[in-house]
N, C-alpha and C positions, 0 to 999 in steps of 0.2 A: 590471488586466492580464488579458487573455483568454488562457486556456490551452486546450489540447485538452480535450475533455470527459472526465471521469472515467469515464463510462459506456462509453467506448471500451475500457476494460479488461475489460468483460463478454465480450469475444470469447475471452478466455483461459479455460482449463479449471480446474475445481476451485474451492476457496475462494480468495478474493483478499485478500492482506495487503499493506498499504502501509507502507513504511518511510520515516521522516523522520529525517535525521541530526542536525538541530539545531533549536533553538527557533524560529528565523526560518522554517524550512521547515515546521514544525508549524503555525505561525500561518497561513502561506499555504495549507496543505492545509485547515485548518479553515475559512478564508474561502471557498475554492473548493468544498468540500463543501456549505457552507451555500448559496452562490449557485446551485449546481447541484441543489438540492432534497433533499440527503441529510439524514436525521435519525436520532437515536437512536430506539429502539423506543417510548419514552414521548413522542416528539414534540419533544424538546429539540434545538436546533440545535447543530452542532459548535462554533460560535463562542460560544454561551452556556455550554456545558459544558466546552469545551476538549478537546483530544485528546492522545494519547501518541505516543511514537516508533514504535509499531507498532499499527496499527488494521486491523480487518477490515471490508471493505465487502461488502454483499450486493446481489444483483441486484434486490431490491425497494426499493432506495434507502435502506436502513437501514445503520447502522454500529454497530460495537461495539468495546469495549476488549478487549484480550487479557490474560488472567490469567497466572498463573505457569505452569500446565501448557501453555498455548498458546505461551508464550515458549520453554519448554524444547523443545517439539516443533518450533518454528520456528527454533531456534538453527542458523543457517546458517554459523557460523564467523567467523573473523577476516577482515578485508578482504583480506588477502593470499591467502586461501583461496577467494575468490569470483571469479566472472566474470560478465559480462553477456551476455545473449543476446536474441534476438527473441521467442522463445516457449518456455516450458518449464513443466512441472508436475511437481513432485517430491512424492511422497506425497500426491497429491490437492490440492495447494495451489500457487498461483502467487504469487510474492513480487515486489513492485514497488518500485523505487527512485524515489520521487516526484520528486526533483530531476532525474533523467535523463528521466523521463516528460514533465515539463512543458517540458524543454528542446527537445522535438521529435524527439529521436533515436529510433531503432527498438530499440536495445539497452538496455532499461531493466529487463528481468526478471533477477532475481538467482538464481544457482544456485551450488552448490559446484563447484569445479574437479574435473574427473575425474582420478582417480589415474593416474599414468603408470607 
C-alpha cells in the first residue's frame, strides 16, 4: 500500500514524534519507515528491530525509541483532552497520529485542547 511519504512531516517544526495506537498500525509504520529509507542510527531497519507506540523521527532519516523521560514530556493527555489540527508545535515538538496521517487527511497533528 502506498502512503504519503513520511518525509512530508519534515515541514513541521521541532522534534517529530509519531504515535501509533495499536500493533497493526505499528507494523504498518515499521514497514513504511523501512521502505522509505529510515534506519536506526546503527543501520538496523525498523522492520528488523521493531518499533514502539511512540517513535521519534529525524530529518536525516534516522529514528529512535522514546524513553521514560521522553514519554513523560510527551504526555499529551487522554483522548478526550486532545484535538487534531493542521500544524502545531508545542514545547518544540510536533506530535503526529500516524493513522490519520496515512488516511490522507490534513488534521493529523495532536495537541491538547485549549482550556475554556
